N, C-alpha and C positions, 0 to 999 in steps of 0.2 A: 726632136725632143719628146714629142708625144710617143713616138715609137720606142724610145728608150725607157720611158716610164712603164709602158705596156709590157716591155720585155722583163723589167724588174719585178713587176707585180706577178707575172706568170711564173717567174723563178721562185718567188716566195711561196706561191701556192703549191708548186711542185715539191719544194723543199719541206713544206709542212705535212705532205702526205704521209711519208714513212713514220714521222713522229706520232701522228694521230693514230696510225695503224698499230703502233706499239704501246698505246696507252693500256696499262694493265687493268684487268677486270677487277672491280672492287671485291674484296673478300666477303664471303657469305657468313655473316656472324650469327645466323640462325641455326647453323649446324656445324659440327666439327667431327673429324676423325678422332677416335679414342682407342686406347688399348688398356687392358688390365690382365692380371695373371689369374689363371684358374688355380684351384687348390693343389693341383698336381703339376704345376709349372708349364702350362701352355700359355703362350702369349695370345690372348684373345683380342680380336680387333673388331671395332664396330663404328657406327655413326650415331652421335648423340644430337638430337634436334632440341634446341633450347625451348624450355617451357615459357611461353609468353607471360605467364603470371607467377613465375617463381614458385614459391611454396604453395600457391593455390592452383598449380598445374597438375592435373592427374598425369600418371606416367604409363606409357605403353611400351611393352617389349615385343618386338617383331622377330619371329623365328622362321627362317626359310626352311624349305624342305631339305631332306637328305640330298647330297650330291648337287647342291646349288650354292648360292651365297646371297648376301644382302643386296648386291647390285642387280639382281635379276629384275626383269621388267615388272613394274607395278609397285614395288616396295617403296621407292622414294616418293612417288606421288601419293601413296596412301599415308606415309609419314607426314607429308606436307599438308594433306587434308585434315589429319587429326590435329596437327599443330595449329593450323589456321582457323579451323572451324570449331574445334572443341577446346582450344587453348592447352593442348596436351604437350608434355615433354615426351620424346620418343627415343628409345634405344633400339637400333637394329644391329644384330650381332652376326658375325660369321662363326659358325660352330667349328670346333677343332677339326683340322684337316681340310677345311673349306676356305675358299677366298683368301683373306689375309691372315687367317688364324692357323698358321702352319709352323711357326717357330716354337721350338722346345729347348729346354736346357738339359744338361746331362742328368740332372736330378729326376727328370721325367722318366728316364729309363732305370736309373739305379735305385730310386726310392720307391717305385711303384710296380709291383709284380703284374698288376692288371694291364699296364701299358706294354710291358715286355711280352706278356703272353698273348695279348689281344691284337697286336699289330704285327703283320708279317715281317719277319726279319728283325723284330725287336730284340730278341735275345742275342743276336749277332752284331747289332749296330747301335750299341749303347752311346756312341759318340755322335750319332746322327743328329743333326740340329733342326730337322724339319720332318713333318709328317703329312700324309695325304690320305684322304678318305678311301682311295683305291687300295690302300694297304690294310684297311680294317677287316678283321675277321668278323663273321656274322654275329658272334656273341659280344663284340666290342661296342656295338651301337648304343646300348644303354648308358655307356660312359658319357654320352652327351648330356645326361642329366646333371653332371657336374658343371657343365657350361651354363645350363639354365640357372643353377644355384649361384654361380659366379655373377651372372647378369643381375640377379636379385641383389647380391651383395654390392655390386657397383652402383645400382640405383639407390640403395640405402645410403651409400657414401655421398652421392649427389644430393640426396634429400637433406643430409646433415650439412651440406654446403649451401643449402637453401636454393637449389636450382630446380627443384621439383618437389612433388608431394608423393612420397612412397606409401601413404596411407590409402591411396586409391591406385592400384596397379591393374592394368588391363593386359592380358596376354592375347596375342594374335599369332597363330601358328598354322602351318600348312602341311597337309598330307601326313607323312610319317612322323615329323616332329610334333604335329598336333596330337597324334596318338600317344606319343611318349610324354608330351607335356601334360596330358590328362593325369598321368601318374604323379608328375611333379606338383600339380595343383592339389592333389590329395595329400601329398607329403607336407605341403605348406600348412594344411589344416591340422596335421597330426604332430608336427614337430613343435618344440618349444625353443624360442630364440634365447640365446645367452648373451646379454649385453657385454660389451668389452669391459675388461678388468672386473668381472663379477665372478665370485666363487660359486661353483655349482651348488654347494651346500646352502648358500644364502639366497638362492632363487626364490622369489615369491611365487607360490603355486598358483596365484591368480593372475600371473602375467598373461597378457593378451596373446592369442594364437596368431602367428604370422598370416594364417589364412584369412584373418579378418581384413587384411589389406587388399585382398583380391576383389577388385570391383566387378570384374567381368572377364569372360574368356570367349574369344571368337575362333572357331575351328573351321578352317578352309579346306574342304574336301578331306577330312580326316580318314586315315586308313587303319586297318586292324593289325597291320604287320609292317615292319620296316627293317632293312638290313637282314639279319638272320633271326629276328626275335618277333614274338607275338606280343601285342599290347593287351593286357588283361583288364580292359576298361570297365567291363561290367562288374568284375570282381572289385576293382578299385572304387567305383562309384557306389556299389552296394554297401560297402563297409564304412563309408564316410558320410554320415547324415548331415554333418555341419556344412560340407561342401554342397550337397544337394539342396539344403535349405537356404544357403546364403550367397552362393556365387552364381549369378545368371550366366547362361551359356547360349551361344548362337552357333548352330550348325548350318553351314552354308556350303552347298556342294552341287555338282552337276548330276542331273537325273540320269544321264547316260554314262556317267563315270562309274564303271563297274567296281573299282577299288573302294569307292566311298558308298555308293548307293546300297551295297549289300550289308554294310555294317553300321551306318549312321542311325537307322531306326532303332537298332538295339542299344546303341550308346545313348540316344535320346530317351528311350524308355527307361534305362537305368537311372539317368539323372532326374527323371520325373517321378521316380518312386518316392512315395511320401515318407518322410522321416518317422522313425519309431515314436509313437505316442502323439503324433501331430498330423493334422490334415491341412495345415496352413502351408501356403507356397507362394513365393514371389511370382509375379506374372510375366517375367521377361524371358524365360527359356523359350527358344524358338528353333524350329527345324525348317529349313527352306531349300527345296530342290529346284535348281534352275534348269531351263531347257537347253542343256549343252552336255557334251561329253568331255569338256575340258577338265583337267584335274585341278585341285585346289589352288596352287600358286598361280596357275595360268588364268584363273578367274579375274585376277587383278589386271588392270590396264586394258580391259576389253570394254570399249565404250558401249557396246550393245547390251551388256549385262548390268551396268550401273552398280557394280559390287561396292565400290568406294562409298557411293551415296547410301547404300543399304546399311553398311557398317556404321557410318557416321550417324545416320538417323537412329539406329538401334541404340548405339552408345549414348547418344544425347538423352534418350529417354531413361536409360539406366542411371546415368550420372545425375540427372535431375531428381530422380526418386531417391538416390543415395544421398543427395545433398552434398554440400562441400565438407568433406571430412577434414577435421582440424589437423593441421600439421603437427607432427611430434618428432622428436629426435629418435632415430633408430639405433644409434650407437652400436653398430654391428660388431660382433666379436670376430675372431679369426675364422677363416673358411675351413670347412671340413669336407672330407670325401662324402659324396652322396651315398647313403646306405642302400645299395642296390637290392639287397636281400629283402628290404621292406616292401618292395614291389614284386618280389618273386623272382628276381634275377640272380644268377650265380656270378661269381667273378669271371671276367672274360678269360678265355683260354682256347 
């Protein structure tokens, strides 16, 4: 009888094994995959990390380097650190032609000459439903500025859904996208937002600049060139005193990284140029060269360099000085193509 009970107990344990092994992992409700359309019909894909404090959560946009994607080593942990230590909401995006952001509609080809002319085979493959960065002509890379603008538009929508605070936006970009995003930051200070359902004629000329929402920018190993284009960072910074005066920037790069070490001092010097008629300056601009040859994105996830800790500590000081910016509705209007000519770029071709 004892042996019978022992056999039954053993059978129950063995039978419970597979069921236990098949127990599903609880879903992670702190982050989710998201998608949204660019102004020219690219389905952009990203990951949105929930802001722990909702409308009191500053918002970070992470931008991977060219020819990579948001799943590259280091980005997820950086997002987790920003979310957990600074209560930030975080959006990590895949740029067009990268990672999951490759699906396009027929309108992408038929409605936009820049796409047909700037992507190899574009004029012959108007029914093609996907794109890849390997097909981009050198002049096409500034079109990624549309994806940056779309990321801002998505954040504004999440703000109005009370999932984050778009009144404090932080940009963290690596290498060539950092160089390009510097121009985008200038454009944020120079453009005027048009709220939805508002007539251009009725715009109040005192409406706030979108650039006022830029809390800080972190540039990881920024470069002076990407794809087939040069980034006119000195020109952009010199012409925008509002950005120089109001948006703190952290330049973090490898001392032996020749692509960054040769250009960062010039970028930093341009951003530190005193605004016209004023000698006041915020104290947070920082240039830091690390003892490594690793390029910008590869600085992440390296335990010997403590880059995550450096970024978190710097942003903590910036946000504390900025104080908690009051939440406001962004009520974003329709997306528009980024005016490439404003940054000195011609239409792709």
